[in-house]
N, C-alpha and C positions, 0 to 999 in steps of 0.2 A: 623783135623788140621786145623790150621784159614787161613783164604784167607788176601792176601795183601790187601783187600778194606774194612774187616770187618770194622773197624774201623770207617769210612767215613761214610759207613751206619749208625751210630749212629746220625749222622744228616741228611741224606740225605731222604728227603721227609716230614721234619718238618717245619714251619715256622718258621722266621728267628728270633722272639720273645723268640724260644724255646732253641736256640743256645747258648752254654756256653762262657762267654765272654773269657773265657782263650782260646778257638779255634780259635774266631776271632781272640785275637791277636797271637797267635802262626801263625797262618794262614798270617796274616800283615808281619811278621819278616820274615816268611821265603821266602817270593816271594820278597822283599826285598833285601834278600841275592840273589835272584837270577840273577835282573833286573841288564842288561849290555849297556854302552851306546854305544857299537858298537857289537851289538847281531850278530851272522853267522846266527840266525832262530829267526821269531816272532812268538809267539805262542799265539794266538787269540780267545780268547772266546767270542761266541755271543750268545744273552740271550732275550728272550720274553717273560714275566711272568714265570720266573723260580726261585722266590724266596725261593722253596720248594729245589732244586736242587742246586743252584750255589754256594751256601757255601761250600757244599759236594766235588765239583767240584774243587774249588779253594784252598781248602785244599789238596788234593790229590795235585794239582799242585805244591802248596808250598813245599813238600818233594819229588821232584822229583832227578835223581842224572844224570846229563849230563857234560859229559866234554868241552861240548862248550858252548861258550856266548849266553845266551838267553835273549827275552824281552818277557812279560809277557803285553799283553795290552786286552781290555775288547771293546764290541760294545754292548751298550742297545737299543735293537730293538723298544726305544718308549714303554716301560714296563709301565703297568699301577699297579702296586705290589710294593713289596720293593726291587725288583732289582736293581736298580741305586742306592741304600743304600749300599747294600751289595759292591758294586763294589769301593765307595767311602771308606766306612772301610776295604776295603784290602789295599787299598793304591797304587793300581795299575793304570794307566792309562787307562781312557775309554771315548769311543764318543758315542752321541746319536744318530742315523739313524732312522730319522722319517718317512720314506718310507717303508712299512712293506713288509718283503718276508727274506726267506734267501740271494736268491741273492743281496739283498742289503746290508743285516749286512755284509756278507763276504764280499761285494765290498768298502764297509767303513774301513774293518778293514785293509784290502789289501793296502789302501789310505794311510792308517797312518803307516804301517809296515816300520822298516828300515831295517830289517834282509834280508840276501840273500836264505833264506828258510822260506815259510809261512805254518802253521800248523792250520787247521781246528779243533777248538774246540768246541764242543757241550756240552753245560752247563748242561745237564742232562746226561753225561758219566764222567767216572770216568779214568783215565789213569793211568797204572803202572808207579813204577820208574824209569824204563831203557826204557820208549816208545819212548821218542825224540833222545837219544842217537843213538838209535839203527835204528831208522828211518833217523836218519840224515846220519849215516854209509853206509845206503842203498843207498842214493841219493847223496851221495859225489863220487859214483863208476862214471866211464866215461859214457856217453852215457843214463842217465836216466835222466828223465826231473820232474817225480812224483812216487810216493809211495805212497799206501793204505797198511791196513792191517787189521785184524781178529778184530772182537771184538764179547763179549757175552750177556747174561741179567742176571739181579740177581734173582735168585732166590726167591721165595717167596710161600705162604700158597697156591696159585692157580697155579704156575706153580714149579713142580719139578724140582731137579736138572738132574734128569736121562732124563725128558720128555727134558729139555731145550738141553743138550749134545746131543739125539739123531736128533732134531730138526737143531741145529746150524751146527752138521756133513753133514746131509743133503743139507744144505743150502750152505756149503762152498764147499761141491764137486762140485756143479752146477757151484757157482761160479769159481772154478780152471778150468769147463771144458769150459765155456765161455769165459773166458780172453784169451785164445788163437787166437780167432779170434776176439772177440771186450771187448780187457779188458776194457777199458772204462765203459762199462756196469758193469763190476765188481767192482767197486769201490764205496765205501760209505763215506759220506762226512763227517760222525765223524769221520774216522781213514785215513784221508787223507791229504797228504802235497806233497807241491813243489814248487821248483824254481822261485823264485817272480820274478825274471828279465822277465822269463818266462812269468811266471802270467800276467806281467804288460802289456804285447805287445797283450792280448787278451782279450776282452770283458765278464764281468759275465755277465752270462743269471739272468733278473731280471724279466724277462715276464713269467716266469712259476714258479710253485708252488713248484715244487719237482725236481731234477735233475741237478740242476745246478753245481754241482761239477762233475758228470759226462762228463757234456758238456765240463766243461774246462780240462776236462781230454783227451776230445778227441779232442782238441786244439791245446793241449799241446804235442799231438803223434807227431807231425812234428818236436817238436825239442830234442825229444829222449824218451826213450822206459819206459813205468809204471810197476814200480817195485811193485812186490805183498811180504810184508813180512809176513813170517807165524811162524815165532819164537814166543812161548807160552810167551814167556816175555814182548812182545810186544800186547798183547792181551788186548785190553782195556773192561770196563764193562759198561752197561747201563740199561735204564729203559724198558719199553713196548710200545714205539712210534711205532715200526712195526708190534708190535702183540695185542697191544689193550686188551679190557679187554677180548676177547675170549679164548677158550683156546690155548694151542700151539699145540693141532691135528687141531682144527680147521683153526689158522693160516697155519698151515703145507699146508693141503688141498686147503685155498684158494690161497698161494703164488704157489702150482702146478698148478691151473686152470689159474693164469694171464701168469705163465711162458709160460705152452705150446699152448698160445694164439699165440706167437710170435716165437715160437722154431726155425722155421728156420733163424735166425738171426745170431744164435750161429755157424752157419756154415760159416759165409760171412763177410769180412770185410768190412766197410764204412767208410765217411769220412763227412756223415751228417745224420739225421734223423728225422722224420716227428713229432711234437708234438701233442696227442691228443687234444681235445677240452679242456676238462676237467683238463687237467695240464695247461690252461692258463691261467695267471692272471687277465686278463678281464671279464673271463666267471666264476671266483670265486663269 
């Protein structure tokens, strides 16, 4: 049985020069149809040297189904490849952020967004058609400040569907346990959305290499709860940024070692945390 994302994989990982003109034009037309002058939500795609993934991400975005008005904008984090050209040919508004880090890029997107809600979008990730509508429905409920969803990995010759499924089940179970006391630690930036009015009151962390979204989620807890959406129709699919070139088993073992070092945090609430030295931008 075909997966919803199979057709997007035909250009995922390929240089822009190999993308058929028909797909570029179809993507541009679809994105134009979605753009609203008065959006309820801003879908913000950040990218740094993502020429081989961005077109597939935008193609998937151009075919979303959402009953709420949205805008789609991009942030180019001063890429050195054809990322900016892809944004240009997609027809969506995009902005260049010259200071490098996800925090700077996401902050730039928030500053230019007009929607009541803000969606993080990573350009190496594909989102299913109903993702935005389901996430918005969750955030429109009383007492919710932000939401996060599940995500999976694209199967390939080095990562079988079965091994990935087992890895994702173990990871999701741990995140579920963790979310009771430390929900912000279970937030993942590629599947994160929040009330933009609340977000604009909180500074984006730009001094850390990773964790800017978890930090934002922690700050947003004062405005309402973090909702975890587990609907299968809301599950995004991504590449191997968190696994890398290693096998699924090696990645699983490494994740277990890392999580066990501070396992006590799972059982205690907190409103702050200390950053490790290797996560500070100045030490990069």
